N, C-alpha and C positions, 0 to 999 in steps of 0.2 A: 934745823929742817926751815924754809917759811913758806909764808901762809901770801896767799893773796885776800884783799878786801876787794868784798864785793860793789856792783855798783851802788847807789844811794837808793832806797826805795820813791817811788817816782807814786804821785796820784795822776787817779786814772781819770779824766776827763766822761762825762756822762754820756755814750753815743747820740749819733743823729736819730731821730724817730723817723721810720720808715714810711713815715709820708714827703720828708725833707731829703729823702735816698730817691726817691720819686723825680727831685726834679736835677739828678744829678746827666748830662750831656750826655756822657759814655753809655750809660743804660740805651737814651733811646739808640742811641746811633750801631751799641751793635743788635736791640731787637729791627731796626730797619734794616741791617748786613742778614741779617739770619731769616728773616720775611723773604728777600730775594733771593734767599738761593732757596725754599723752600718750595716755593714756584719756578722755580726751574726742575730743582727737584720733581711736582707736580706734576709741571709738565712734561717734562722726558720718561714720566711712567703712563698718564694717560693723557695726554698731550697728541693736537695730530699732524700728521708731519706731511711737508710742502710738494706736490706732487706735479712736474714737470715735460710737459709732451713736446715731441716737437716734431716738425713734418713728414722727418725723418722717421717717424714712428717712435725714435730714443723711445725710454721711458725714467726719467731720476726721481727716485723719491728721496730729502734730507727731513728728521727730525726739527720736530720746530722745536725744538727745546737747545738744541745748538746757536740761534739766533735770541732766544731769551736769557741766556746762557750769559755771551757778548753783553749785552745793553745791562745783564745783572752785576758785570765786570765792572763795566764803567762808572754802575753806579755808587758800586763797593767801592769801589778806588774815589771817588766823590766822597761820598758820606764821612769815612775814612779819614777823609784830610782835613775833614770841619769839623766829626765829630768829640776827634782823639786829637787836637790840637792843645799845644802844652800852652798858649798866651793867654789865655783868659788871665780878666781880673779882679777873680773868684772870692 
């Protein structure tokens, strides 16, 4: 019968305080993205619709959340690109 030795015991370093964790850029990037999409949600629920009328009497209604979502997508792209990058010298 053979036995397998366990890994050596490691010392646990004390964790960072919560005040230092507030300085983590990934948290702020996540928070910014979340707020953008919550704004889209609120606009979709309670926001107005864009209405167009033509001379011929045609009527078109487009939810304004479509346009807000477009800008939230672009903002998410930019925030994620710079907020979650790995080339920092931390």
